[in-house]
C-alpha positions in Angstrom: 170.4 -64.2 60.9 166.6 -64.3 60.5 164.4 -64.8 63.5 162.4 -68.0 63.8 158.6 -68.1 63.5 157.0 -71.4 64.5 153.8 -72.5 62.7 151.6 -74.8 64.9 148.9 -75.5 62.4 149.7 -79.2 61.9 149.8 -79.8 65.6 146.1 -78.9 65.4 145.8 -81.1 62.3 146.8 -84.1 64.4 144.4 -83.2 67.1 141.5 -82.8 64.7 142.3 -86.1 63.0 142.2 -87.8 66.4 139.0 -86.0 67.4 140.7 -85.3 70.7 142.0 -82.4 72.8 145.6 -83.4 72.2 148.1 -82.6 70.9 147.4 -79.0 71.8 148.8 -76.3 69.5 148.7 -73.8 72.3 151.0 -75.9 74.5 153.2 -76.4 71.4 153.4 -72.7 70.9 154.5 -72.1 74.5 157.2 -74.7 74.2 158.4 -73.1 71.0 158.7 -69.8 72.8 160.7 -71.4 75.5 162.9 -72.8 72.8 163.6 -69.4 71.4 160.9 -68.8 68.8 160.3 -65.1 68.2 156.9 -65.5 66.6 154.0 -67.9 66.6 152.1 -68.4 63.3 148.7 -69.9 62.8 146.3 -70.1 59.9 142.6 -69.8 60.7 141.0 -71.2 57.6 137.4 -70.8 56.6 136.8 -74.6 56.8 138.5 -74.8 60.3 140.4 -77.9 59.2 143.0 -77.5 61.9 143.2 -74.3 63.9 140.0 -73.4 65.8 138.9 -70.0 67.1 139.5 -71.3 70.6 143.2 -71.8 69.7 143.5 -68.3 68.4 141.8 -66.8 71.5 144.0 -68.7 73.9 147.2 -67.9 72.0 146.4 -64.2 72.0 146.2 -64.4 75.8 149.2 -66.5 76.7 152.0 -66.0 74.2 154.7 -63.4 74.9 156.1 -63.1 71.4 154.4 -61.8 68.2 151.3 -63.5 66.9 151.1 -63.9 63.1 147.6 -64.8 61.9 147.5 -66.2 58.3 144.1 -65.6 56.9 142.0 -65.3 53.7 139.8 -62.4 52.8 136.4 -63.7 54.0 134.2 -61.3 56.0 134.0 -63.7 58.9 137.7 -64.2 59.2 138.4 -60.5 59.0 136.0 -59.8 61.8 137.8 -62.4 64.0 141.1 -60.8 63.2 139.9 -57.4 64.2 138.6 -58.8 67.5 141.7 -60.7 68.3 144.2 -58.1 67.0 147.3 -60.1 66.2 150.5 -58.1 65.8 150.7 -59.3 62.2 148.1 -60.5 59.7 149.5 -62.4 56.7 147.0 -62.5 53.8 147.1 -65.7 51.8 145.0 -67.3 49.0 142.9 -70.2 50.1 141.7 -73.3 48.1 139.6 -75.9 49.8 141.4 -78.8 48.0 144.9 -77.8 49.0 146.6 -79.4 52.1 148.6 -76.2 52.8 148.9 -72.9 51.1 150.8 -73.5 47.8 150.8 -70.3 45.8 151.3 -66.7 46.6 148.5 -64.1 46.1 147.8 -63.2 42.5 148.3 -59.4 42.5 148.3 -59.1 38.7 144.7 -57.8 38.7 142.7 -55.1 40.5 141.5 -56.5 43.8 139.1 -54.2 45.6 138.4 -56.8 48.3 142.1 -57.1 49.1 142.4 -53.3 49.3 139.4 -53.1 51.7 140.8 -55.8 54.0 144.2 -54.2 54.2 142.5 -50.9 55.0 140.4 -52.5 57.7 143.4 -54.2 59.3 145.4 -51.0 59.3 142.5 -49.2 61.0 142.6 -51.9 63.6 146.3 -51.2 64.1 147.3 -54.6 62.7 150.4 -54.8 60.5 149.7 -56.5 57.1 151.9 -59.0 55.2 151.1 -60.4 51.8 152.2 -63.9 50.9 153.6 -63.6 47.4 155.7 -65.4 44.9 159.3 -64.0 44.7 158.9 -61.9 41.6 159.7 -58.2 41.1 156.2 -57.6 39.9 154.6 -59.2 42.9 156.8 -57.2 45.2 155.9 -53.9 43.5 152.2 -54.7 43.6 152.4 -55.6 47.3 154.0 -52.2 47.9 151.3 -50.5 45.9 148.6 -52.3 47.9 150.1 -50.9 51.1 151.6 -54.0 52.6 153.9 -53.5 55.6 155.6 -56.9 55.1 155.9 -59.4 52.3 156.3 -63.1 53.0 158.2 -64.6 50.0 157.0 -68.1 48.9 160.0 -70.4 49.1 158.0 -73.4 47.9 159.7 -73.8 44.5 163.1 -73.6 46.0 162.2 -76.1 48.7 160.7 -78.5 46.2 163.5 -78.2 43.5 164.6 -81.7 42.4 167.3 -80.6 40.0 170.3 -79.2 41.7 170.7 -76.7 38.9 167.3 -75.1 39.8 168.4 -74.3 43.4 170.7 -71.3 42.6 168.1 -69.9 40.3 165.3 -70.1 42.9 167.6 -68.6 45.6 168.5 -65.8 43.2 164.8 -65.0 42.7 164.1 -65.0 46.5 167.2 -62.8 47.2 166.2 -60.4 44.4 162.7 -60.1 45.7 163.9 -59.5 49.2 166.3 -56.8 48.1 163.6 -55.0 46.2 161.1 -55.2 49.0 163.6 -53.7 51.5 164.3 -50.9 49.0 160.6 -50.2 48.9 160.4 -49.9 52.6 158.8 -53.2 53.5 159.9 -55.9 56.0 160.6 -59.3 54.5 159.7 -62.7 55.8 160.0 -66.0 53.9 158.5 -69.5 54.2 157.0 -72.6 52.7 158.6 -76.1 52.6 161.7 -75.1 54.6 163.5 -77.6 56.8 166.8 -78.3 58.4 168.3 -79.4 55.1 167.4 -76.5 52.9 167.0 -73.5 55.2 170.6 -72.5 55.3 170.8 -70.8 51.9 167.7 -68.8 52.7 169.2 -67.7 56.0 172.1 -66.2 54.1 169.8 -63.6 52.5 170.4 -60.7 54.9 167.2 -58.8 53.9 165.0 -61.5 55.3 163.8 -60.7 58.8 162.1 -64.0 59.7 161.5 -67.5 58.6 
């Protein structure tokens, strides 16, 4: 059974919308740990639309489980990651117009910046995960880039409207997870999962964490 990672970004979204100090994502993270979460995930975006640096600094000090920092490739964010030193940094694409991360990283082209960021994080003794779409090519490219983990994008599965699409999407996720494990990477998965749709993903034994 995969372990549970709790993302507290949208607790911060509510706080920022209210222009208030509450609800507090740090408090939410501590409650999640008490409830059995094995990891706390936050995304420090360049535009600071929800999580703030103060949240990241406090979480680093108070949580007892693993801290997973989702992040883009900008120089400023990388510097913060190297200072805070989360156990895991998950590299994601960022678009200002999106509400939440929608697509996996495009690994189809040469990406010297991505290579540099992975190298810097490894030098800082931070494990690196790449958020990717569940395709064999993306998994192979993630391995080639030197990722320790992949996080498989479950968005298409979660959003499938046609019941016939669901087995196909699960098969893609399972195939990508099996390949990633064979290549020596750890496997996480996420995006759009809820109580109604998570069970089928939980049955994929190669997935470590959701």
